[in-house]
C-alpha positions in Angstrom: -29.0 -225.7 25.7 -31.0 -228.8 24.7 -31.3 -231.5 27.5 -31.5 -234.1 24.7 -27.7 -233.5 24.1 -26.7 -233.7 27.7 -24.3 -236.4 28.9 -25.7 -239.4 30.7 -24.3 -238.1 34.0 -26.3 -234.7 33.6 -29.5 -236.6 32.6 -29.2 -239.0 35.6 -28.5 -236.0 37.9 -31.6 -234.2 36.5 -33.7 -237.2 37.2 -32.4 -237.7 40.7 -32.9 -234.0 41.6 -36.4 -234.1 40.1 -37.4 -237.2 42.1 -35.9 -235.7 45.3 -38.1 -232.6 44.6 -41.1 -234.9 44.3 -40.2 -236.5 47.6 -39.8 -233.1 49.2 -43.2 -232.0 47.8 -44.8 -235.1 49.3 -43.1 -234.5 52.8 -44.1 -230.8 52.6 -47.7 -231.7 51.9 -47.7 -234.3 54.9 -46.2 -231.6 57.2 -49.1 -229.3 56.1 -51.8 -231.9 56.6 -53.5 -232.5 59.9 -52.0 -236.0 60.0 -48.7 -234.5 60.8 -49.8 -234.0 64.4 -51.2 -237.6 64.8 -49.8 -239.4 67.9 -48.4 -242.2 65.9 -46.4 -240.4 63.2 -45.3 -243.3 60.9 -48.6 -245.0 61.0 -50.4 -241.8 60.1 -47.8 -241.1 57.4 -48.6 -244.6 55.9 -52.3 -244.1 56.0 -51.9 -240.7 54.5 -49.9 -242.1 51.6 -52.7 -244.5 50.8 -54.9 -241.5 49.8 -53.0 -240.3 46.9 -55.6 -237.7 45.7 -54.5 -235.5 48.7 -50.7 -235.2 47.8 -50.3 -235.9 44.0 -50.3 -232.3 43.1 -47.6 -231.5 45.6 -45.4 -234.3 44.3 -45.8 -233.3 40.6 -45.2 -229.6 41.6 -42.0 -230.6 43.4 -40.8 -232.7 40.5 -41.3 -229.9 38.0 -40.0 -227.0 40.1 -36.7 -228.9 40.9 -36.4 -230.0 37.2 -36.8 -226.5 36.0 -34.2 -225.1 38.7 -31.8 -227.8 37.6 -32.3 -226.8 34.0 -31.8 -223.1 34.7 -28.6 -223.9 36.7 -27.3 -225.8 33.7 -28.3 -223.0 31.4 -26.6 -220.4 33.5 -23.5 -222.6 33.8 -23.1 -223.1 30.1 -23.6 -219.6 29.2 -20.5 -218.6 31.2 
């Protein structure tokens, strides 16, 4: 199953799910950081986002893991 031959709806859904995975990865990285327990939560989150070297690996990992899961779900669905 080649993703290049998917319909536009499938490609948009794949991108949406992958971006949602990247956001989930960033949030998971923030939860595991010491900034999560700071008194001003949103201000600490904004300050934490400015230091991208801390969380970019989590965002990329979340993006690729959810993209792969979406692809495997499409593959399993097309094989039936």
